[in-house]
mmJSON file of the N, C-alpha and C atoms, coordinates in Angstrom:
{"data_MODEL":{"atom_site":{
"group_PDB":["ATOM","ATOM","ATOM","ATOM","ATOM","ATOM","ATOM","ATOM","ATOM","ATOM","ATOM","ATOM","ATOM","ATOM","ATOM","ATOM","ATOM","ATOM","ATOM","ATOM","ATOM","ATOM","ATOM","ATOM","ATOM","ATOM","ATOM","ATOM","ATOM","ATOM","ATOM","ATOM","ATOM","ATOM","ATOM","ATOM","ATOM","ATOM","ATOM","ATOM","ATOM","ATOM","ATOM","ATOM","ATOM","ATOM","ATOM","ATOM","ATOM","ATOM","ATOM","ATOM","ATOM","ATOM","ATOM","ATOM","ATOM","ATOM","ATOM","ATOM","ATOM","ATOM","ATOM","ATOM","ATOM","ATOM","ATOM","ATOM","ATOM","ATOM","ATOM","ATOM","ATOM","ATOM","ATOM","ATOM","ATOM","ATOM","ATOM","ATOM","ATOM","ATOM","ATOM","ATOM","ATOM","ATOM","ATOM","ATOM","ATOM","ATOM","ATOM","ATOM","ATOM","ATOM","ATOM","ATOM","ATOM","ATOM","ATOM","ATOM","ATOM","ATOM","ATOM","ATOM","ATOM","ATOM","ATOM","ATOM","ATOM","ATOM","ATOM","ATOM","ATOM","ATOM"],
"id":[1,2,3,4,5,6,7,8,9,10,11,12,13,14,15,16,17,18,19,20,21,22,23,24,25,26,27,28,29,30,31,32,33,34,35,36,37,38,39,40,41,42,43,44,45,46,47,48,49,50,51,52,53,54,55,56,57,58,59,60,61,62,63,64,65,66,67,68,69,70,71,72,73,74,75,76,77,78,79,80,81,82,83,84,85,86,87,88,89,90,91,92,93,94,95,96,97,98,99,100,101,102,103,104,105,106,107,108,109,110,111,112,113,114],
"type_symbol":["N","C","C","N","C","C","N","C","C","N","C","C","N","C","C","N","C","C","N","C","C","N","C","C","N","C","C","N","C","C","N","C","C","N","C","C","N","C","C","N","C","C","N","C","C","N","C","C","N","C","C","N","C","C","N","C","C","N","C","C","N","C","C","N","C","C","N","C","C","N","C","C","N","C","C","N","C","C","N","C","C","N","C","C","N","C","C","N","C","C","N","C","C","N","C","C","N","C","C","N","C","C","N","C","C","N","C","C","N","C","C","N","C","C"],
"label_atom_id":["N","CA","C","N","CA","C","N","CA","C","N","CA","C","N","CA","C","N","CA","C","N","CA","C","N","CA","C","N","CA","C","N","CA","C","N","CA","C","N","CA","C","N","CA","C","N","CA","C","N","CA","C","N","CA","C","N","CA","C","N","CA","C","N","CA","C","N","CA","C","N","CA","C","N","CA","C","N","CA","C","N","CA","C","N","CA","C","N","CA","C","N","CA","C","N","CA","C","N","CA","C","N","CA","C","N","CA","C","N","CA","C","N","CA","C","N","CA","C","N","CA","C","N","CA","C","N","CA","C","N","CA","C"],
"label_alt_id":[null,null,null,null,null,null,null,null,null,null,null,null,null,null,null,null,null,null,null,null,null,null,null,null,null,null,null,null,null,null,null,null,null,null,null,null,null,null,null,null,null,null,null,null,null,null,null,null,null,null,null,null,null,null,null,null,null,null,null,null,null,null,null,null,null,null,null,null,null,null,null,null,null,null,null,null,null,null,null,null,null,null,null,null,null,null,null,null,null,null,null,null,null,null,null,null,null,null,null,null,null,null,null,null,null,null,null,null,null,null,null,null,null,null],
"label_comp_id":["MET","MET","MET","SER","SER","SER","LEU","LEU","LEU","SER","SER","SER","GLN","GLN","GLN","THR","THR","THR","ARG","ARG","ARG","SER","SER","SER","TYR","TYR","TYR","SER","SER","SER","TYR","TYR","TYR","THR","THR","THR","ILE","ILE","ILE","SER","SER","SER","GLY","GLY","GLY","SER","SER","SER","HIS","HIS","HIS","ILE","ILE","ILE","ASP","ASP","ASP","ALA","ALA","ALA","MET","MET","MET","VAL","VAL","VAL","LEU","LEU","LEU","LEU","LEU","LEU","ALA","ALA","ALA","ARG","ARG","ARG","HIS","HIS","HIS","LEU","LEU","LEU","LEU","LEU","LEU","GLU","GLU","GLU","SER","SER","SER","TYR","TYR","TYR","VAL","VAL","VAL","MET","MET","MET","THR","THR","THR","TYR","TYR","TYR","VAL","VAL","VAL","SER","SER","SER"],
"label_asym_id":["A","A","A","A","A","A","A","A","A","A","A","A","A","A","A","A","A","A","A","A","A","A","A","A","A","A","A","A","A","A","A","A","A","A","A","A","A","A","A","A","A","A","A","A","A","A","A","A","A","A","A","A","A","A","A","A","A","A","A","A","A","A","A","A","A","A","A","A","A","A","A","A","A","A","A","A","A","A","A","A","A","A","A","A","A","A","A","A","A","A","A","A","A","A","A","A","A","A","A","A","A","A","A","A","A","A","A","A","A","A","A","A","A","A"],
"label_entity_id":["1","1","1","1","1","1","1","1","1","1","1","1","1","1","1","1","1","1","1","1","1","1","1","1","1","1","1","1","1","1","1","1","1","1","1","1","1","1","1","1","1","1","1","1","1","1","1","1","1","1","1","1","1","1","1","1","1","1","1","1","1","1","1","1","1","1","1","1","1","1","1","1","1","1","1","1","1","1","1","1","1","1","1","1","1","1","1","1","1","1","1","1","1","1","1","1","1","1","1","1","1","1","1","1","1","1","1","1","1","1","1","1","1","1"],
"label_seq_id":[1,1,1,2,2,2,3,3,3,4,4,4,5,5,5,6,6,6,7,7,7,8,8,8,9,9,9,10,10,10,11,11,11,12,12,12,13,13,13,14,14,14,15,15,15,16,16,16,17,17,17,18,18,18,19,19,19,20,20,20,21,21,21,22,22,22,23,23,23,24,24,24,25,25,25,26,26,26,27,27,27,28,28,28,29,29,29,30,30,30,31,31,31,32,32,32,33,33,33,34,34,34,35,35,35,36,36,36,37,37,37,38,38,38],
"pdbx_PDB_ins_code":[null,null,null,null,null,null,null,null,null,null,null,null,null,null,null,null,null,null,null,null,null,null,null,null,null,null,null,null,null,null,null,null,null,null,null,null,null,null,null,null,null,null,null,null,null,null,null,null,null,null,null,null,null,null,null,null,null,null,null,null,null,null,null,null,null,null,null,null,null,null,null,null,null,null,null,null,null,null,null,null,null,null,null,null,null,null,null,null,null,null,null,null,null,null,null,null,null,null,null,null,null,null,null,null,null,null,null,null,null,null,null,null,null,null],
"Cartn_x":[190.676,189.525,189.179,187.941,187.541,187.308,187.168,186.993,185.689,184.61,183.312,183.359,184.071,184.183,184.962,186.046,186.843,186.028,185.248,184.448,183.377,182.652,181.603,182.216,183.412,184.105,184.446,184.914,185.265,184.016,182.933,181.686,181.146,181.329,180.839,181.584,182.881,183.692,183.389,183.34,183.173,182.141,181.013,179.981,179.429,179.08,178.488,179.485,180.759,181.78,181.93,181.919,182.031,180.824,179.635,178.42,178.52,179.014,179.139,180.129,181.237,182.243,181.674,180.9,180.295,179.313,178.47,177.491,178.19,179.241,179.978,180.658,181.3,181.984,180.988,179.819,178.798,178.309,178.104,177.636,178.671,179.933,180.995,181.126,181.018,181.129,179.983,178.78,177.628,177.776,178.226,178.419,179.478,180.57,181.644,181.153,180.405,179.9,178.935,178.027,177.066,177.791,178.808,179.564,180.377,180.966,181.82,181.001,179.86,179.035,178.369,177.832,177.103,177.988],
"Cartn_y":[69.718,69.035,67.793,67.692,66.545,65.322,64.171,62.92,62.929,63.429,63.451,64.359,65.481,66.378,65.716,65.028,64.348,63.26,62.546,61.443,61.965,63.004,63.549,64.15,64.732,65.293,64.194,63.062,61.939,61.386,61.269,60.757,61.694,62.996,63.964,63.802,63.504,63.369,62.054,60.961,59.654,58.798,59.401,58.692,57.511,57.721,56.642,55.502,55.844,54.813,53.984,54.655,53.95,53.04,53.534,52.726,51.469,51.615,50.47,49.458,49.945,49.058,48.31,49.012,48.383,47.299,47.595,46.615,45.409,45.64,44.541,43.696,44.345,43.611,42.788,43.369,42.656,41.442,41.604,40.501,39.378,39.738,38.731,38.032,38.79,38.203,37.231,37.611,36.729,35.464,35.604,34.442,33.507,34.082,33.284,32.561,33.253,32.651,31.513,31.725,30.69,29.464,29.681,28.568,27.847,28.598,28.017,27.263,27.816,27.197,25.925,25.995,24.851,24.047],
"Cartn_z":[125.015,124.41,125.229,125.629,126.438,125.565,126.22,125.492,124.696,125.308,124.627,123.404,123.508,122.359,121.233,121.578,120.568,119.893,120.708,120.173,119.213,119.616,118.769,117.497,117.622,116.465,115.47,115.965,115.105,114.434,115.198,114.642,113.567,113.767,112.789,111.463,111.544,110.328,109.61,110.35,109.703,110.436,110.768,111.512,110.742,109.485,108.698,108.5,108.327,108.135,109.403,110.561,111.844,112.044,111.727,111.869,111.015,109.797,108.896,109.46,110.014,110.594,111.796,112.625,113.807,113.39,112.401,111.942,111.335,110.562,109.941,111.004,111.964,113.03,113.834,114.124,114.884,114.109,112.814,111.977,111.935,111.748,111.704,113.047,114.143,115.477,115.734,115.367,115.565,114.725,113.481,112.608,113.192,113.708,114.303,115.547,116.396,117.629,117.307,116.374,116.013,115.461,114.634,114.055,115.117,116.024,117.057,118.107,118.487,119.525,119.002,117.8,117.251,116.299],
"occupancy":[1.0,1.0,1.0,1.0,1.0,1.0,1.0,1.0,1.0,1.0,1.0,1.0,1.0,1.0,1.0,1.0,1.0,1.0,1.0,1.0,1.0,1.0,1.0,1.0,1.0,1.0,1.0,1.0,1.0,1.0,1.0,1.0,1.0,1.0,1.0,1.0,1.0,1.0,1.0,1.0,1.0,1.0,1.0,1.0,1.0,1.0,1.0,1.0,1.0,1.0,1.0,1.0,1.0,1.0,1.0,1.0,1.0,1.0,1.0,1.0,1.0,1.0,1.0,1.0,1.0,1.0,1.0,1.0,1.0,1.0,1.0,1.0,1.0,1.0,1.0,1.0,1.0,1.0,1.0,1.0,1.0,1.0,1.0,1.0,1.0,1.0,1.0,1.0,1.0,1.0,1.0,1.0,1.0,1.0,1.0,1.0,1.0,1.0,1.0,1.0,1.0,1.0,1.0,1.0,1.0,1.0,1.0,1.0,1.0,1.0,1.0,1.0,1.0,1.0],
"B_iso_or_equiv":[0.0,0.0,0.0,0.0,0.0,0.0,0.0,0.0,0.0,0.0,0.0,0.0,0.0,0.0,0.0,0.0,0.0,0.0,0.0,0.0,0.0,0.0,0.0,0.0,0.0,0.0,0.0,0.0,0.0,0.0,0.0,0.0,0.0,0.0,0.0,0.0,0.0,0.0,0.0,0.0,0.0,0.0,0.0,0.0,0.0,0.0,0.0,0.0,0.0,0.0,0.0,0.0,0.0,0.0,0.0,0.0,0.0,0.0,0.0,0.0,0.0,0.0,0.0,0.0,0.0,0.0,0.0,0.0,0.0,0.0,0.0,0.0,0.0,0.0,0.0,0.0,0.0,0.0,0.0,0.0,0.0,0.0,0.0,0.0,0.0,0.0,0.0,0.0,0.0,0.0,0.0,0.0,0.0,0.0,0.0,0.0,0.0,0.0,0.0,0.0,0.0,0.0,0.0,0.0,0.0,0.0,0.0,0.0,0.0,0.0,0.0,0.0,0.0,0.0],
"pdbx_formal_charge":[null,null,null,null,null,null,null,null,null,null,null,null,null,null,null,null,null,null,null,null,null,null,null,null,null,null,null,null,null,null,null,null,null,null,null,null,null,null,null,null,null,null,null,null,null,null,null,null,null,null,null,null,null,null,null,null,null,null,null,null,null,null,null,null,null,null,null,null,null,null,null,null,null,null,null,null,null,null,null,null,null,null,null,null,null,null,null,null,null,null,null,null,null,null,null,null,null,null,null,null,null,null,null,null,null,null,null,null,null,null,null,null,null,null],
"auth_seq_id":[1,1,1,2,2,2,3,3,3,4,4,4,5,5,5,6,6,6,7,7,7,8,8,8,9,9,9,10,10,10,11,11,11,12,12,12,13,13,13,14,14,14,15,15,15,16,16,16,17,17,17,18,18,18,19,19,19,20,20,20,21,21,21,22,22,22,23,23,23,24,24,24,25,25,25,26,26,26,27,27,27,28,28,28,29,29,29,30,30,30,31,31,31,32,32,32,33,33,33,34,34,34,35,35,35,36,36,36,37,37,37,38,38,38],
"auth_comp_id":["MET","MET","MET","SER","SER","SER","LEU","LEU","LEU","SER","SER","SER","GLN","GLN","GLN","THR","THR","THR","ARG","ARG","ARG","SER","SER","SER","TYR","TYR","TYR","SER","SER","SER","TYR","TYR","TYR","THR","THR","THR","ILE","ILE","ILE","SER","SER","SER","GLY","GLY","GLY","SER","SER","SER","HIS","HIS","HIS","ILE","ILE","ILE","ASP","ASP","ASP","ALA","ALA","ALA","MET","MET","MET","VAL","VAL","VAL","LEU","LEU","LEU","LEU","LEU","LEU","ALA","ALA","ALA","ARG","ARG","ARG","HIS","HIS","HIS","LEU","LEU","LEU","LEU","LEU","LEU","GLU","GLU","GLU","SER","SER","SER","TYR","TYR","TYR","VAL","VAL","VAL","MET","MET","MET","THR","THR","THR","TYR","TYR","TYR","VAL","VAL","VAL","SER","SER","SER"],
"auth_asym_id":["A","A","A","A","A","A","A","A","A","A","A","A","A","A","A","A","A","A","A","A","A","A","A","A","A","A","A","A","A","A","A","A","A","A","A","A","A","A","A","A","A","A","A","A","A","A","A","A","A","A","A","A","A","A","A","A","A","A","A","A","A","A","A","A","A","A","A","A","A","A","A","A","A","A","A","A","A","A","A","A","A","A","A","A","A","A","A","A","A","A","A","A","A","A","A","A","A","A","A","A","A","A","A","A","A","A","A","A","A","A","A","A","A","A"],
"auth_atom_id":["N","CA","C","N","CA","C","N","CA","C","N","CA","C","N","CA","C","N","CA","C","N","CA","C","N","CA","C","N","CA","C","N","CA","C","N","CA","C","N","CA","C","N","CA","C","N","CA","C","N","CA","C","N","CA","C","N","CA","C","N","CA","C","N","CA","C","N","CA","C","N","CA","C","N","CA","C","N","CA","C","N","CA","C","N","CA","C","N","CA","C","N","CA","C","N","CA","C","N","CA","C","N","CA","C","N","CA","C","N","CA","C","N","CA","C","N","CA","C","N","CA","C","N","CA","C","N","CA","C","N","CA","C"],
"pdbx_PDB_model_num":[1,1,1,1,1,1,1,1,1,1,1,1,1,1,1,1,1,1,1,1,1,1,1,1,1,1,1,1,1,1,1,1,1,1,1,1,1,1,1,1,1,1,1,1,1,1,1,1,1,1,1,1,1,1,1,1,1,1,1,1,1,1,1,1,1,1,1,1,1,1,1,1,1,1,1,1,1,1,1,1,1,1,1,1,1,1,1,1,1,1,1,1,1,1,1,1,1,1,1,1,1,1,1,1,1,1,1,1,1,1,1,1,1,1]
}}}
């Protein structure tokens, strides 16, 4: 099984959950950066 196949397989199983985690992580990172910089 190639890496791309494994990745697409994982996304198919829990794609929405991964998207939510990415959005949450991005939001927390942006909030942390804004607080730390300013």
